[in-house]
C-alpha positions as a Markdown table, in Angstrom:
| # | Residue | x | y | z |
|---|---|---|---|---|
| 1 | Met | 125.5 | 155.0 | -40.3 |
| 2 | Thr | 124.8 | 152.4 | -37.7 |
| 3 | Asn | 125.1 | 148.6 | -38.1 |
| 4 | Glu | 122.4 | 146.8 | -40.0 |
| 5 | Val | 119.8 | 145.4 | -37.6 |
| 6 | Ile | 116.2 | 144.6 | -38.7 |
| 7 | His | 113.9 | 143.0 | -36.1 |
| 8 | Ser | 111.5 | 140.3 | -37.2 |
| 9 | Pro | 107.8 | 140.6 | -36.9 |
| 10 | Ile | 106.0 | 138.4 | -34.3 |
| 11 | Gly | 102.5 | 137.1 | -34.8 |
| 12 | Lys | 101.7 | 139.0 | -37.9 |
| 13 | Val | 104.0 | 138.5 | -40.9 |
| 14 | Pro | 103.6 | 140.3 | -44.3 |
| 15 | Pro | 101.6 | 139.9 | -46.4 |
| 16 | Asn | 99.1 | 138.4 | -43.9 |
| 17 | Gly | 96.2 | 140.5 | -42.6 |
| 18 | Asn | 95.5 | 138.5 | -39.5 |
| 19 | Pro | 95.7 | 139.2 | -36.6 |
| 20 | Leu | 94.7 | 142.8 | -37.2 |
| 21 | Val | 97.7 | 144.1 | -35.2 |
| 22 | Ser | 100.7 | 142.6 | -33.4 |
| 23 | His | 101.6 | 145.4 | -30.9 |
| 24 | Arg | 98.6 | 144.7 | -28.6 |
| 25 | Phe | 96.1 | 142.0 | -27.8 |
| 26 | Gly | 92.4 | 142.4 | -28.3 |
| 27 | Ala | 89.5 | 140.0 | -27.7 |
| 28 | Asp | 85.7 | 139.7 | -28.0 |
| 29 | Pro | 85.6 | 142.0 | -31.1 |
| 30 | Tyr | 82.5 | 144.1 | -32.0 |
| 31 | Val | 82.3 | 146.2 | -35.1 |
| 32 | Leu | 80.7 | 149.6 | -35.7 |
| 33 | Val | 80.6 | 150.9 | -39.3 |
| 34 | Phe | 80.3 | 154.7 | -39.6 |
| 35 | Lys | 81.0 | 157.0 | -42.5 |
| 36 | Asn | 82.9 | 154.5 | -44.6 |
| 37 | Arg | 85.1 | 153.4 | -41.7 |
| 38 | Val | 85.2 | 150.3 | -39.6 |
| 39 | Tyr | 85.7 | 150.6 | -35.8 |
| 40 | Val | 86.6 | 147.5 | -33.9 |
| 41 | Phe | 86.1 | 147.5 | -30.1 |
| 42 | Asn | 87.9 | 144.8 | -28.2 |
| 43 | Thr | 88.3 | 143.5 | -24.6 |
| 44 | Asp | 91.7 | 144.8 | -23.7 |
| 45 | Asp | 93.7 | 141.6 | -22.9 |
| 46 | Val | 97.0 | 142.5 | -21.2 |
| 47 | Leu | 99.7 | 140.1 | -20.0 |
| 48 | Glu | 99.5 | 139.2 | -16.3 |
| 49 | Tyr | 102.6 | 138.3 | -14.4 |
| 50 | Asp | 103.3 | 136.2 | -11.2 |
| 51 | Glu | 105.7 | 137.3 | -8.4 |
| 52 | His | 108.6 | 135.9 | -10.3 |
| 53 | Gly | 107.9 | 137.8 | -13.5 |
| 54 | Gly | 106.5 | 134.8 | -15.3 |
| 55 | Ile | 103.4 | 135.2 | -17.5 |
| 56 | Lys | 100.3 | 133.8 | -15.9 |
| 57 | Asp | 97.1 | 132.5 | -17.5 |
| 58 | Asn | 94.7 | 135.2 | -18.4 |
| 59 | Ser | 92.4 | 135.6 | -15.4 |
| 60 | Tyr | 90.2 | 138.3 | -17.1 |
| 61 | Ser | 89.7 | 139.7 | -13.5 |
| 62 | Thr | 91.8 | 142.8 | -14.1 |
| 63 | Ile | 90.4 | 143.8 | -17.5 |
| 64 | Asn | 88.7 | 147.2 | -17.1 |
| 65 | Arg | 89.5 | 148.8 | -20.5 |
| 66 | Ile | 88.3 | 148.5 | -24.0 |
| 67 | Ser | 90.6 | 149.1 | -27.0 |
| 68 | Val | 89.6 | 150.6 | -30.3 |
| 69 | Leu | 91.0 | 150.1 | -33.8 |
| 70 | Ser | 89.7 | 151.6 | -37.1 |
| 71 | Ser | 90.3 | 151.2 | -40.8 |
| 72 | Asp | 88.8 | 152.3 | -44.1 |
| 73 | Asp | 90.5 | 149.5 | -46.1 |
| 74 | Leu | 90.4 | 146.5 | -43.7 |
| 75 | Val | 94.2 | 146.1 | -43.8 |
| 76 | Asn | 95.8 | 149.2 | -42.4 |
| 77 | Trp | 94.6 | 149.7 | -38.8 |
| 78 | Thr | 94.7 | 152.9 | -36.7 |
| 79 | Asp | 95.2 | 152.4 | -33.0 |
| 80 | His | 92.9 | 154.8 | -31.0 |
| 81 | Gly | 94.1 | 153.5 | -27.7 |
| 82 | Val | 92.0 | 152.3 | -24.8 |
| 83 | Ile | 88.8 | 153.5 | -23.1 |
| 84 | Pro | 89.1 | 153.4 | -19.3 |
| 85 | Val | 85.7 | 151.9 | -18.7 |
| 86 | Ala | 85.6 | 150.4 | -15.2 |
| 87 | Gly | 87.4 | 150.7 | -11.9 |
| 88 | Ser | 88.1 | 153.6 | -9.6 |
| 89 | Glu | 89.8 | 155.5 | -12.5 |
| 90 | Gly | 87.2 | 154.5 | -15.0 |
| 91 | Ile | 84.2 | 156.2 | -16.6 |
| 92 | Ala | 81.7 | 153.8 | -15.0 |
| 93 | Lys | 83.0 | 153.7 | -11.5 |
| 94 | Trp | 80.3 | 151.3 | -10.3 |
| 95 | Ala | 81.8 | 148.6 | -12.5 |
| 96 | Thr | 84.8 | 146.5 | -11.8 |
| 97 | Gln | 85.4 | 144.9 | -15.2 |
| 98 | Ser | 84.6 | 145.7 | -18.9 |
| 99 | Trp | 84.3 | 142.6 | -21.1 |
| 100 | Ala | 82.9 | 141.9 | -24.5 |
| 101 | Pro | 81.9 | 145.4 | -25.8 |
| 102 | Ala | 79.1 | 146.2 | -28.3 |
| 103 | Ala | 79.1 | 149.6 | -30.1 |
| 104 | Val | 76.3 | 151.1 | -32.1 |
| 105 | His | 75.4 | 154.3 | -33.8 |
| 106 | Lys | 72.0 | 156.0 | -33.8 |
| 107 | Cys | 70.8 | 159.4 | -34.9 |
| 108 | Ile | 68.7 | 160.9 | -32.2 |
| 109 | Gly | 67.1 | 164.4 | -32.6 |
| 110 | Gly | 69.2 | 164.9 | -35.7 |
| 111 | Lys | 72.4 | 164.3 | -33.9 |
| 112 | Asp | 74.8 | 161.3 | -34.3 |
| 113 | Gln | 75.1 | 159.4 | -31.0 |
| 114 | Phe | 77.3 | 156.5 | -30.2 |
| 115 | Phe | 76.6 | 153.9 | -27.5 |
| 116 | Leu | 79.1 | 151.4 | -26.0 |
| 117 | Tyr | 77.6 | 148.5 | -24.1 |
| 118 | Phe | 79.9 | 146.3 | -21.9 |
| 119 | Ala | 79.7 | 143.4 | -19.4 |
| 120 | Asn | 80.7 | 144.0 | -15.8 |
| 121 | Asn | 82.1 | 140.5 | -15.5 |
| 122 | Ala | 79.0 | 138.3 | -15.7 |
| 123 | Ser | 76.9 | 140.2 | -13.3 |
| 124 | Ser | 75.5 | 143.1 | -15.2 |
| 125 | Ile | 75.6 | 145.1 | -18.4 |
| 126 | Gly | 76.4 | 148.8 | -18.6 |
| 127 | Val | 76.4 | 151.5 | -21.3 |
| 128 | Leu | 78.5 | 154.5 | -22.2 |
| 129 | Lys | 77.6 | 157.4 | -24.5 |
| 130 | Ser | 79.6 | 159.6 | -26.9 |
| 131 | Asp | 79.3 | 162.1 | -29.8 |
| 132 | Asn | 82.2 | 160.4 | -31.6 |
| 133 | Pro | 83.0 | 156.7 | -32.2 |
| 134 | Thr | 86.3 | 157.1 | -30.5 |
| 135 | Gly | 85.1 | 159.2 | -27.5 |
| 136 | Pro | 85.3 | 160.8 | -25.2 |
| 137 | Trp | 82.7 | 158.7 | -23.4 |
| 138 | Val | 80.5 | 159.4 | -20.4 |
| 139 | Asp | 78.4 | 157.1 | -18.2 |
| 140 | Pro | 74.9 | 158.5 | -18.9 |
| 141 | Ile | 73.0 | 156.7 | -16.1 |
| 142 | Gly | 75.6 | 156.0 | -13.5 |
| 143 | Lys | 74.5 | 152.4 | -12.9 |
| 144 | Pro | 74.0 | 149.2 | -14.8 |
| 145 | Leu | 71.6 | 149.1 | -17.7 |
| 146 | Ile | 70.7 | 145.4 | -17.2 |
| 147 | Thr | 70.9 | 143.6 | -13.8 |
| 148 | Arg | 69.5 | 140.5 | -12.1 |
| 149 | Asp | 66.4 | 142.5 | -11.3 |
| 150 | Thr | 65.6 | 143.2 | -15.0 |
| 151 | Ala | 62.4 | 141.6 | -16.1 |
| 152 | Gly | 62.9 | 138.3 | -17.9 |
| 153 | Val | 66.5 | 137.6 | -17.0 |
| 154 | Glu | 65.6 | 134.8 | -14.5 |
| 155 | Gly | 67.7 | 131.8 | -15.3 |
| 156 | Val | 70.5 | 133.6 | -17.1 |
| 157 | Val | 73.7 | 132.3 | -15.6 |
| 158 | Trp | 76.1 | 134.8 | -17.1 |
| 159 | Leu | 74.7 | 138.3 | -17.6 |
| 160 | Phe | 77.1 | 139.4 | -20.2 |
| 161 | Asp | 78.2 | 139.5 | -23.9 |
| 162 | Pro | 75.8 | 142.2 | -25.3 |
| 163 | Ala | 75.0 | 142.7 | -29.0 |
| 164 | Val | 72.8 | 145.5 | -30.3 |
| 165 | Leu | 70.8 | 145.9 | -33.5 |
| 166 | Val | 69.1 | 149.2 | -34.5 |
| 167 | Asp | 66.4 | 148.1 | -36.9 |
| 168 | Asp | 65.3 | 150.0 | -40.1 |
| 169 | Asp | 62.4 | 151.6 | -38.1 |
| 170 | Gly | 64.8 | 153.0 | -35.5 |
| 171 | Gln | 63.8 | 150.5 | -32.8 |
| 172 | Ala | 66.8 | 149.0 | -31.1 |
| 173 | Tyr | 67.3 | 145.6 | -29.5 |
| 174 | Ile | 69.9 | 144.2 | -27.1 |
| 175 | Tyr | 70.9 | 140.5 | -27.1 |
| 176 | Phe | 72.8 | 139.0 | -24.2 |
| 177 | Gly | 73.4 | 136.2 | -21.7 |
| 178 | Gly | 75.0 | 132.8 | -21.5 |
| 179 | Gly | 76.2 | 130.0 | -19.2 |
| 180 | Leu | 74.9 | 126.5 | -18.4 |
| 181 | Arg | 72.3 | 125.6 | -15.9 |
| 182 | Glu | 72.7 | 122.3 | -14.1 |
| 183 | Gly | 71.8 | 119.3 | -16.3 |
| 184 | Gln | 70.6 | 121.6 | -19.2 |
| 185 | His | 73.6 | 121.5 | -21.6 |
| 186 | Glu | 71.5 | 120.9 | -24.7 |
| 187 | Gln | 68.9 | 123.6 | -24.1 |
| 188 | Pro | 70.2 | 125.9 | -21.4 |
| 189 | Asp | 67.8 | 128.8 | -22.4 |
| 190 | Thr | 70.3 | 131.4 | -21.1 |
| 191 | Ala | 70.2 | 133.7 | -24.1 |
| 192 | Arg | 67.9 | 136.8 | -24.1 |
| 193 | Val | 66.7 | 139.6 | -26.4 |
| 194 | Met | 65.1 | 142.8 | -25.1 |
| 195 | Arg | 64.0 | 146.1 | -26.5 |
| 196 | Leu | 66.0 | 149.2 | -25.8 |
| 197 | Gly | 64.4 | 152.6 | -25.2 |
| 198 | Glu | 64.4 | 155.4 | -27.7 |
| 199 | Asp | 67.3 | 156.9 | -25.8 |
| 200 | Met | 69.4 | 153.7 | -26.1 |
| 201 | Ile | 70.2 | 153.9 | -22.4 |
| 202 | Ser | 67.1 | 152.3 | -21.0 |
| 203 | Val | 65.3 | 149.0 | -21.6 |
| 204 | Thr | 61.6 | 148.4 | -22.1 |
| 205 | Gly | 59.3 | 145.5 | -21.6 |
| 206 | Glu | 60.6 | 142.0 | -20.7 |
| 207 | Ala | 63.6 | 140.0 | -21.9 |
| 208 | Arg | 62.6 | 137.0 | -24.0 |
| 209 | Ile | 64.3 | 133.7 | -24.2 |
| 210 | Ile | 66.2 | 132.8 | -27.4 |
| 211 | Pro | 66.1 | 128.9 | -27.4 |
| 212 | Ala | 69.7 | 128.5 | -28.8 |
| 213 | Pro | 70.8 | 124.8 | -28.8 |
| 214 | Phe | 73.9 | 124.2 | -26.6 |
| 215 | Met | 74.2 | 127.9 | -25.9 |
| 216 | Phe | 77.3 | 129.0 | -24.1 |
| 217 | Glu | 78.1 | 132.7 | -24.7 |
| 218 | Asp | 78.8 | 135.4 | -27.3 |
| 219 | Ser | 75.6 | 136.8 | -28.6 |
| 220 | Gly | 75.7 | 138.3 | -32.1 |
| 221 | Ile | 73.0 | 139.9 | -34.3 |
| 222 | His | 72.8 | 141.1 | -37.9 |
| 223 | Lys | 70.1 | 141.5 | -40.6 |
| 224 | Thr | 70.2 | 141.1 | -44.3 |
| 225 | Glu | 67.6 | 140.6 | -47.0 |
| 226 | Gly | 64.9 | 140.9 | -44.3 |
| 227 | Ile | 66.3 | 138.0 | -42.2 |
| 228 | Tyr | 67.5 | 138.4 | -38.7 |
| 229 | Tyr | 70.5 | 136.2 | -37.8 |
| 230 | Tyr | 71.2 | 135.5 | -34.2 |
| 231 | Thr | 74.7 | 134.0 | -33.7 |
| 232 | Tyr | 76.4 | 132.6 | -30.7 |
| 233 | Cys | 79.1 | 130.3 | -29.4 |
| 234 | Ser | 78.1 | 126.7 | -28.5 |
| 235 | Asn | 79.2 | 125.2 | -25.2 |
| 236 | Phe | 81.9 | 122.6 | -24.5 |
| 237 | Tyr | 79.7 | 119.8 | -23.1 |
| 238 | Thr | 81.6 | 116.6 | -23.8 |
| 239 | Gly | 78.6 | 114.2 | -23.6 |
| 240 | Ser | 76.5 | 113.0 | -26.5 |
| 241 | Arg | 74.8 | 115.4 | -28.8 |
| 242 | Ser | 71.8 | 114.8 | -31.0 |
| 243 | Asp | 72.1 | 114.8 | -34.7 |
| 244 | Gly | 72.2 | 118.3 | -36.1 |
| 245 | Ser | 73.4 | 119.9 | -32.9 |
| 246 | Pro | 76.4 | 122.3 | -32.9 |
| 247 | Pro | 79.8 | 120.8 | -32.1 |
| 248 | Ala | 81.6 | 122.2 | -29.1 |
| 249 | Gly | 83.0 | 125.7 | -29.2 |
| 250 | Glu | 81.7 | 126.7 | -32.6 |
| 251 | Ile | 79.8 | 129.8 | -33.8 |
| 252 | Ala | 76.2 | 128.7 | -34.5 |
| 253 | Tyr | 73.3 | 130.6 | -35.8 |
| 254 | Met | 69.5 | 130.9 | -35.8 |
| 255 | Thr | 67.2 | 133.0 | -38.1 |
| 256 | Ser | 63.9 | 134.8 | -37.7 |
| 257 | Asp | 61.7 | 137.2 | -39.6 |
| 258 | Asn | 61.3 | 139.2 | -36.3 |
| 259 | Pro | 64.1 | 140.6 | -34.1 |
| 260 | Met | 62.4 | 139.2 | -31.0 |
| 261 | Gly | 61.9 | 135.7 | -32.6 |
| 262 | Pro | 60.6 | 133.0 | -32.8 |
| 263 | Trp | 64.0 | 131.5 | -34.0 |
| 264 | Thr | 64.9 | 128.6 | -36.1 |
| 265 | Tyr | 68.3 | 126.8 | -35.7 |
| 266 | Lys | 70.3 | 126.6 | -38.9 |
| 267 | Gly | 73.8 | 125.3 | -38.2 |
| 268 | Thr | 77.4 | 126.4 | -37.5 |
| 269 | Ile | 79.6 | 128.7 | -39.5 |
| 270 | Leu | 83.0 | 129.0 | -37.7 |
| 271 | Lys | 84.8 | 126.1 | -36.1 |
| 272 | Asn | 86.8 | 126.7 | -32.9 |
| 273 | Pro | 90.1 | 128.6 | -33.3 |
| 274 | Gly | 92.0 | 125.4 | -32.4 |
| 275 | His | 90.8 | 123.8 | -35.7 |
| 276 | Phe | 92.6 | 126.5 | -37.7 |
| 277 | Phe | 95.4 | 127.7 | -35.6 |
| 278 | Gly | 96.4 | 124.9 | -33.3 |
| 279 | Val | 95.4 | 126.7 | -30.1 |
| 280 | Ser | 91.9 | 126.3 | -28.8 |
| 281 | Gly | 89.9 | 128.5 | -26.4 |
| 282 | Asn | 86.6 | 130.3 | -26.3 |
| 283 | Asn | 85.1 | 131.5 | -29.6 |
| 284 | His | 83.8 | 135.0 | -29.9 |
| 285 | His | 82.7 | 136.9 | -33.0 |
| 286 | Ala | 80.8 | 139.8 | -34.7 |
| 287 | Ile | 79.4 | 139.8 | -38.2 |
| 288 | Phe | 79.2 | 143.1 | -40.1 |
| 289 | Gln | 78.7 | 144.6 | -43.6 |
| 290 | Phe | 81.2 | 147.0 | -45.2 |
| 291 | Gln | 81.2 | 148.3 | -48.7 |
| 292 | Asn | 78.5 | 145.7 | -49.9 |
| 293 | Ala | 80.5 | 142.7 | -48.5 |
| 294 | Trp | 80.0 | 140.7 | -45.3 |
| 295 | Tyr | 82.7 | 139.9 | -42.8 |
| 296 | Ile | 83.2 | 138.1 | -39.5 |
| 297 | Ala | 85.5 | 139.4 | -36.8 |
| 298 | Tyr | 86.6 | 136.8 | -34.3 |
| 299 | His | 89.5 | 136.2 | -31.9 |
| 300 | Ala | 92.2 | 133.6 | -31.6 |
| 301 | Gln | 95.4 | 133.2 | -29.7 |
| 302 | Thr | 97.7 | 133.4 | -32.7 |
| 303 | Leu | 99.8 | 136.3 | -31.4 |
| 304 | Ser | 100.3 | 134.8 | -28.0 |
| 305 | Lys | 101.2 | 131.5 | -29.6 |
| 306 | Ala | 103.8 | 133.2 | -31.7 |
| 307 | Met | 105.2 | 134.8 | -28.5 |
| 308 | Gly | 105.4 | 131.4 | -26.9 |
| 309 | Thr | 102.7 | 132.0 | -24.3 |
| 310 | Ser | 99.3 | 130.7 | -25.3 |
| 311 | Lys | 97.7 | 131.3 | -21.9 |
| 312 | Gly | 94.4 | 132.9 | -22.9 |
| 313 | Tyr | 95.6 | 136.1 | -24.5 |
| 314 | Arg | 93.6 | 136.7 | -27.7 |
| 315 | Ser | 93.8 | 138.8 | -30.9 |
| 316 | Thr | 91.2 | 139.9 | -33.4 |
| 317 | His | 91.0 | 138.5 | -36.9 |
| 318 | Ile | 88.7 | 139.2 | -39.9 |
| 319 | Asn | 87.6 | 136.9 | -42.7 |
| 320 | Arg | 84.9 | 137.1 | -45.4 |
| 321 | Ile | 81.5 | 135.4 | -45.0 |
| 322 | Asn | 79.1 | 134.5 | -47.8 |
| 323 | Tyr | 75.5 | 133.4 | -48.1 |
| 324 | Asp | 74.0 | 130.9 | -50.5 |
| 325 | Glu | 70.9 | 131.6 | -52.5 |
| 326 | Asp | 68.6 | 130.4 | -49.7 |
| 327 | Gly | 70.1 | 132.7 | -47.1 |
| 328 | Phe | 72.3 | 130.1 | -45.4 |
| 329 | Ile | 75.7 | 131.3 | -44.2 |
| 330 | Lys | 78.5 | 129.3 | -45.8 |
| 331 | Glu | 81.1 | 127.9 | -43.4 |
| 332 | Val | 84.0 | 130.3 | -42.8 |
| 333 | Ala | 87.6 | 129.3 | -43.5 |
| 334 | Ala | 89.6 | 131.2 | -40.8 |
| 335 | Asp | 93.2 | 131.9 | -41.7 |
| 336 | Leu | 96.1 | 134.2 | -41.2 |
| 337 | Lys | 95.9 | 135.6 | -44.8 |
| 338 | Gly | 92.8 | 137.7 | -43.9 |
| 339 | Val | 90.9 | 139.8 | -46.3 |
| 340 | Glu | 91.7 | 141.9 | -49.4 |
| 341 | Gln | 92.5 | 145.6 | -49.0 |
| 342 | Ile | 89.5 | 147.4 | -50.5 |
| 343 | Lys | 91.1 | 150.7 | -51.3 |
| 344 | Pro | 94.7 | 152.1 | -51.5 |
| 345 | Leu | 96.1 | 154.3 | -48.8 |
| 346 | Asn | 96.5 | 157.9 | -49.7 |
| 347 | Pro | 100.0 | 159.1 | -48.6 |
| 348 | Phe | 99.3 | 162.7 | -49.4 |
| 349 | Ile | 97.1 | 163.3 | -46.4 |
| 350 | Arg | 98.1 | 163.2 | -42.8 |
| 351 | Thr | 98.4 | 159.6 | -41.5 |
| 352 | Glu | 98.5 | 158.9 | -37.8 |
| 353 | Ala | 101.7 | 157.1 | -36.9 |
| 354 | Gly | 99.7 | 154.5 | -35.1 |
| 355 | Thr | 98.3 | 153.3 | -38.5 |
| 356 | Leu | 99.8 | 149.9 | -39.2 |
| 357 | Ala | 99.6 | 146.9 | -41.4 |
| 358 | Trp | 102.7 | 145.2 | -39.9 |
| 359 | Ser | 105.3 | 146.2 | -37.3 |
| 360 | Ala | 108.2 | 145.0 | -35.2 |
| 361 | Gly | 109.1 | 146.2 | -31.8 |
| 362 | Ile | 107.0 | 149.3 | -31.4 |
| 363 | Ser | 104.2 | 150.5 | -29.1 |
| 364 | Val | 101.3 | 152.9 | -29.6 |
| 365 | Gln | 100.4 | 155.0 | -26.6 |
| 366 | Met | 98.5 | 158.0 | -25.6 |
| 367 | Leu | 100.5 | 161.2 | -25.4 |
| 368 | Gln | 101.0 | 162.4 | -21.9 |
| 369 | Glu | 98.6 | 165.1 | -20.9 |
| 370 | Ser | 101.5 | 167.3 | -19.8 |
| 371 | Val | 102.8 | 167.4 | -23.4 |
| 372 | Ser | 101.0 | 169.5 | -26.1 |
| 373 | Leu | 101.2 | 168.7 | -29.8 |
| 374 | Gln | 101.7 | 171.8 | -31.9 |
| 375 | Thr | 99.5 | 170.2 | -34.5 |
| 376 | Gly | 96.6 | 169.9 | -32.0 |
| 377 | Ala | 95.8 | 166.6 | -33.7 |
| 378 | Ser | 95.8 | 163.0 | -32.6 |
| 379 | Arg | 97.0 | 162.2 | -29.1 |
| 380 | Met | 98.1 | 158.7 | -30.0 |
| 381 | Ile | 101.8 | 158.4 | -30.8 |
| 382 | Leu | 104.2 | 155.7 | -32.0 |
| 383 | Thr | 106.7 | 155.1 | -29.2 |
| 384 | Asp | 109.1 | 152.6 | -27.7 |
| 385 | Ile | 111.1 | 152.8 | -30.9 |
| 386 | His | 114.5 | 151.2 | -30.9 |
| 387 | His | 117.2 | 150.6 | -33.6 |
| 388 | Gly | 116.0 | 148.0 | -36.0 |
| 389 | Asp | 112.3 | 148.4 | -35.2 |
| 390 | Trp | 109.9 | 149.2 | -38.1 |
| 391 | Ile | 106.3 | 149.8 | -39.2 |
| 392 | Ala | 104.6 | 149.2 | -42.5 |
| 393 | Val | 101.4 | 150.2 | -44.3 |
| 394 | Ser | 99.9 | 148.3 | -47.2 |
| 395 | Gly | 98.9 | 149.4 | -50.7 |
| 396 | Val | 100.1 | 153.0 | -50.7 |
| 397 | Asp | 99.2 | 154.8 | -53.9 |
| 398 | Phe | 102.0 | 157.3 | -54.7 |
| 399 | Gly | 100.3 | 158.2 | -58.1 |
| 400 | Asn | 102.8 | 159.8 | -60.4 |
| 401 | Gly | 105.3 | 160.4 | -57.7 |
| 402 | Ala | 106.2 | 161.8 | -54.3 |
| 403 | Ala | 108.5 | 164.7 | -53.8 |
| 404 | Ser | 109.0 | 164.8 | -50.1 |
| 405 | Phe | 108.2 | 163.1 | -46.8 |
| 406 | Ser | 107.6 | 164.8 | -43.4 |
| 407 | Ala | 106.8 | 163.6 | -39.9 |
| 408 | Ser | 105.8 | 165.2 | -36.6 |
| 409 | Met | 108.6 | 164.0 | -34.3 |
| 410 | Leu | 109.8 | 164.2 | -30.7 |
| 411 | Asn | 113.4 | 163.2 | -30.0 |
| 412 | Asn | 114.5 | 163.4 | -26.4 |
| 413 | Gly | 117.0 | 160.6 | -26.9 |
| 414 | Glu | 120.8 | 160.5 | -26.7 |
| 415 | Gly | 121.5 | 161.4 | -30.3 |
| 416 | Val | 120.4 | 161.7 | -33.8 |
| 417 | Gly | 118.1 | 159.0 | -35.3 |
| 418 | Trp | 117.0 | 158.1 | -38.8 |
| 419 | Ile | 113.9 | 156.8 | -40.6 |
| 420 | Glu | 114.6 | 154.9 | -43.8 |
| 421 | Leu | 111.7 | 154.7 | -46.2 |
| 422 | His | 111.6 | 151.4 | -48.2 |
| 423 | Leu | 109.1 | 150.1 | -50.7 |
| 424 | Asp | 107.5 | 146.6 | -50.7 |
| 425 | Thr | 109.8 | 145.0 | -48.1 |
| 426 | Val | 111.6 | 146.2 | -45.0 |
| 427 | Asn | 114.9 | 146.2 | -47.0 |
| 428 | Gly | 113.4 | 147.0 | -50.3 |
| 429 | Arg | 114.1 | 150.0 | -52.6 |
| 430 | Leu | 115.2 | 153.0 | -50.5 |
| 431 | Ile | 113.3 | 156.1 | -51.6 |
| 432 | Gly | 114.4 | 158.5 | -48.9 |
| 433 | Met | 115.9 | 158.9 | -45.4 |
| 434 | Leu | 114.8 | 161.3 | -42.7 |
| 435 | Glu | 117.3 | 162.5 | -40.2 |
| 436 | Val | 115.8 | 163.1 | -36.8 |
| 437 | Pro | 117.7 | 165.6 | -34.6 |
| 438 | Ile | 117.2 | 166.0 | -30.9 |
| 439 | Thr | 114.2 | 168.3 | -30.5 |
| 440 | Tyr | 114.7 | 169.1 | -26.8 |
| 441 | Gly | 111.1 | 168.4 | -25.6 |
| 442 | Lys | 109.3 | 170.0 | -28.5 |
| 443 | Trp | 107.4 | 168.3 | -31.3 |
| 444 | Lys | 108.7 | 169.4 | -34.7 |
| 445 | Thr | 107.8 | 168.6 | -38.2 |
| 446 | Ile | 110.9 | 167.3 | -40.1 |
| 447 | Ala | 111.0 | 166.8 | -43.8 |
| 448 | Thr | 113.2 | 165.2 | -46.4 |
| 449 | Asn | 113.2 | 164.8 | -50.2 |
| 450 | Ile | 111.9 | 161.6 | -51.9 |
| 451 | Ser | 112.9 | 160.0 | -55.1 |
| 452 | Asp | 111.7 | 157.0 | -57.2 |
| 453 | Ala | 108.3 | 156.6 | -55.5 |
| 454 | Ser | 105.3 | 156.2 | -57.8 |
| 455 | Gly | 102.4 | 153.7 | -58.3 |
| 456 | Ile | 101.1 | 151.4 | -55.6 |
| 457 | His | 103.5 | 149.9 | -53.1 |
| 458 | Asp | 103.7 | 148.7 | -49.5 |
| 459 | Leu | 105.7 | 151.3 | -47.5 |
| 460 | Tyr | 108.1 | 150.4 | -44.7 |
| 461 | Leu | 109.5 | 152.9 | -42.1 |
| 462 | Leu | 112.7 | 151.4 | -40.7 |
| 463 | Phe | 114.0 | 153.1 | -37.6 |
| 464 | Lys | 117.7 | 153.5 | -36.9 |
| 465 | Gly | 119.9 | 155.2 | -34.3 |
| 466 | Ala | 123.2 | 155.0 | -32.4 |
| 467 | Ser | 121.6 | 154.6 | -29.0 |
| 468 | Lys | 120.4 | 151.3 | -27.4 |
| 469 | Gln | 117.7 | 153.5 | -25.6 |
| 470 | Pro | 114.4 | 154.4 | -27.2 |
| 471 | Leu | 115.1 | 156.7 | -30.2 |
| 472 | Phe | 112.2 | 159.1 | -30.8 |
| 473 | Gln | 108.4 | 159.3 | -31.0 |
| 474 | Ile | 106.2 | 159.9 | -34.0 |
| 475 | Glu | 102.8 | 161.5 | -34.0 |
| 476 | Ser | 102.0 | 161.5 | -37.8 |
| 477 | Trp | 103.5 | 161.5 | -41.2 |
| 478 | Gln | 102.7 | 162.7 | -44.8 |
| 479 | Phe | 104.1 | 162.8 | -48.3 |
| 480 | Lys | 104.0 | 165.7 | -50.7 |
| 481 | Ser | 103.2 | 164.9 | -54.3 |
| 482 | Ser | 105.7 | 165.7 | -57.1 |
| 483 | Ile | 102.8 | 167.2 | -59.0 |
| 484 | Ser | 102.5 | 170.8 | -58.0 |
């Protein structure tokens, strides 16, 4: 066996739940709940480098993809890769950027339809359409949905940051806008709400002003107990503010009994990330309900800070939100702990290898189109695996026991590798070891026997091999119960 090397996690350390993942960045989160699963759509922050190989400040100018994560327990997250939204190779070739997505589901003509709204920098808002929350996506109109020529957008400085609500009667509304007009820091009047057409890919009527005090960006919308909550990020104006105004860079909210207003300002619910994590920046959020509880997704530069490069690269976090008896939202205490796992993971069904609670050293990438999986299943794979790397999933329920472990593997490396299976910590109780032979360009399902695995535990897959090169790739894994 090879020497004992175990790499340390960066940015997300067990048992913390925030940020959601540490193998990629993700900003401006928006949440879609569909069939007992949460899908988080993110602006795809990627490190930018200067001519000397140094990391530059995030310019946002090259972001033309949206990343997607999903979970049914809010702790273990499956990476679905990225959607190539804009640019010459993108779905919406008219657009140059894709920022701040908003995803929503609506049943039209008895068929589930999914819509993904995005900002083309701050100049227009586009929409993609799909039959599945993870795609494939198409550009149904071949042009922006909302432009400077749209009725009612006069005075909007930044035409971006969409949020969408499909009301109980099926009517949908889109909220957007931001920016400051000269000398109008306290009441910039740059937020808007507008009706969407029945088809969700058109707008009707005229956009209305949302009079959000100290508005800056980041529209959000949700409804509970008949109350509509419009949420947004306040601006960073450093001058005096009247009593009751939102402080700089906080998530504020207004309420109404109508999705188009009028609106009443209520207060703030989430301080700037700098208050909690020691690294400030813009504040962007989405509020959603899942399994009868309410949550807020937001971004912070915790991963980039842990990497030693806090230069505008953001990661998504989730915490609980609560309401008082009068419908006011209680202030959120953001932290790295995150939220409780709401159900155990079932190891006896196929689990995509890109499903992670914690990890060290790996990447999740789309399988090259030239390679065909024999399983015909997910095209996302765990890759860039080196000796000492590992992944872990939280709260795995082995029931009365597991008899065997199998994984769909590809090993084009220089030699045999291994996966050690440990419980509760990366060097915890060893329940099995899978030897991974060279597979010579073919995906193979490889299995090994398991012992002493029952009840609920965190599961760690520790990767080992003799080579300093990448060892192997994994598409999925699964246990077999000891109960026949």
